[in-house]
C-alpha positions as a printed NumPy array, in Angstrom:
array([[ 97.727,  46.881,  92.937],
       [ 95.632,  48.484,  95.586],
       [ 96.87 ,  49.483,  99.039],
       [ 95.   ,  50.929, 101.999],
       [ 96.833,  51.908, 105.186],
       [ 94.987,  52.19 , 108.49 ],
       [ 95.69 ,  52.066, 112.236],
       [ 97.138,  55.467, 112.858],
       [ 96.094,  57.648, 115.787],
       [ 97.113,  59.833, 118.727],
       [ 99.242,  58.115, 121.312],
       [101.672,  59.134, 124.059],
       [105.423,  58.76 , 124.028],
       [106.391,  55.283, 124.891],
       [103.143,  53.715, 123.597],
       [102.897,  51.129, 120.893],
       [100.795,  51.192, 117.689],
       [100.248,  48.652, 114.903],
       [ 99.653,  49.966, 111.386],
       [ 98.   ,  47.744, 108.73 ],
       [ 98.157,  47.841, 104.978],
       [ 95.402,  45.899, 103.162],
       [ 96.343,  44.879,  99.685],
       [ 94.771,  43.304,  96.598],
       [ 95.345,  39.661,  96.156],
       [ 98.749,  38.034,  95.577],
       [100.639,  41.407,  95.996],
       [103.154,  39.866,  98.351],
       [104.311,  37.233,  95.868],
       [105.181,  39.755,  93.158],
       [106.212,  42.886,  95.058],
       [108.66 ,  44.188,  97.618],
       [106.545,  45.929, 100.177],
       [107.537,  48.96 , 102.208],
       [106.553,  51.486, 104.853],
       [107.51 ,  55.154, 104.509],
       [106.713,  58.143, 106.643],
       [106.5  ,  61.849, 106.06 ],
       [106.775,  64.321, 108.841],
       [105.436,  67.896, 108.423],
       [107.787,  70.001, 106.27 ],
       [110.045,  67.034, 105.554],
       [110.528,  64.577, 102.725],
       [109.071,  61.201, 102.688],
       [111.565,  58.719, 104.086],
       [111.988,  55.008, 104.183],
       [111.078,  53.115, 107.323],
       [110.985,  49.369, 106.63 ],
       [110.542,  46.89 , 103.816],
       [109.706,  43.13 , 103.524],
       [110.783,  41.11 , 100.462],
       [108.868,  38.533,  98.57 ],
       [110.575,  35.857, 100.693],
       [109.68 ,  37.587, 103.925],
       [113.031,  39.158, 104.713],
       [112.831,  42.438, 106.547],
       [115.025,  45.501, 106.393],
       [114.785,  48.714, 108.395],
       [116.006,  52.212, 108.433],
       [118.855,  52.589, 111.018],
       [117.143,  55.651, 112.504],
       [114.387,  53.431, 113.875],
       [116.667,  51.795, 116.384],
       [115.031,  48.453, 116.309],
       [111.695,  49.693, 117.561],
       [109.596,  48.954, 114.574],
       [108.764,  45.405, 113.207],
       [107.43 ,  44.768, 109.678],
       [105.347,  41.706, 108.987],
       [102.686,  40.302, 106.732],
       [ 99.762,  37.879, 106.736],
       [ 99.44 ,  36.296, 103.367],
       [ 96.076,  34.744, 104.208],
       [ 94.682,  38.16 , 105.003],
       [ 96.671,  40.025, 102.212],
       [ 97.695,  42.439, 104.965],
       [101.071,  43.952, 105.908],
       [101.727,  45.401, 109.306],
       [104.108,  47.753, 110.997],
       [104.358,  47.29 , 114.8  ],
       [105.809,  50.393, 116.317],
       [106.994,  50.241, 119.949],
       [108.456,  52.849, 122.291],
       [107.081,  55.649, 120.18 ],
       [108.669,  59.041, 120.31 ],
       [107.338,  62.524, 119.378],
       [109.728,  62.442, 116.384],
       [107.924,  59.497, 114.977],
       [104.967,  61.753, 114.331],
       [104.226,  61.569, 110.639],
       [101.901,  60.274, 107.958],
       [102.781,  56.715, 107.323],
       [102.386,  55.155, 103.887],
       [102.597,  51.647, 102.647],
       [103.904,  50.987,  99.201],
       [104.627,  48.196,  96.671],
       [107.61 ,  47.822,  94.332],
       [108.169,  45.427,  91.501],
       [111.964,  45.668,  92.098],
       [113.991,  43.108,  93.996],
       [116.53 ,  43.732,  96.802],
       [116.744,  46.484,  99.156],
       [114.564,  49.395,  97.959],
       [114.728,  52.404, 100.19 ],
       [113.967,  55.16 ,  97.605],
       [110.522,  56.603,  97.132],
       [111.022,  56.365,  93.378],
       [111.432,  52.609,  93.59 ],
       [107.889,  52.088,  94.625],
       [105.078,  52.22 ,  92.112],
       [101.987,  51.716,  94.227],
       [101.135,  53.669,  97.29 ],
       [ 98.363,  53.664,  99.978],
       [ 96.655,  56.854, 101.086],
       [ 98.6  ,  57.253, 104.299],
       [ 97.628,  57.173, 107.954],
       [ 98.397,  59.778, 110.47 ],
       [100.408,  58.805, 113.633],
       [100.738,  61.56 , 116.209],
       [102.985,  60.961, 119.305],
       [102.568,  63.436, 122.155],
       [105.283,  64.038, 124.711]])
């Protein structure tokens, strides 16, 4: 499984940004997919996941501002981030897990993309 995250950048507070994660073929049918983020000096934390069936689950801390989705035809997963805040500044990673159910731990994911930097200025 190969993952490549992209779409990060420098934005202002309140702006929106959409991250993409390009995957190798048929990844979605056999993996739970997730987005994680890691702020400077902090541990990597769970943001969102989408199951094989397409069900989404989010970290409570996001306050409903993020939406995870996927396009099977394009083998691409997305993270739409709205109303961005300075505390959303982090490197964002996409990941794939062979496990079922809610998977919020870093250790549950086997495959990782390289990360994309999101910086939100105040």
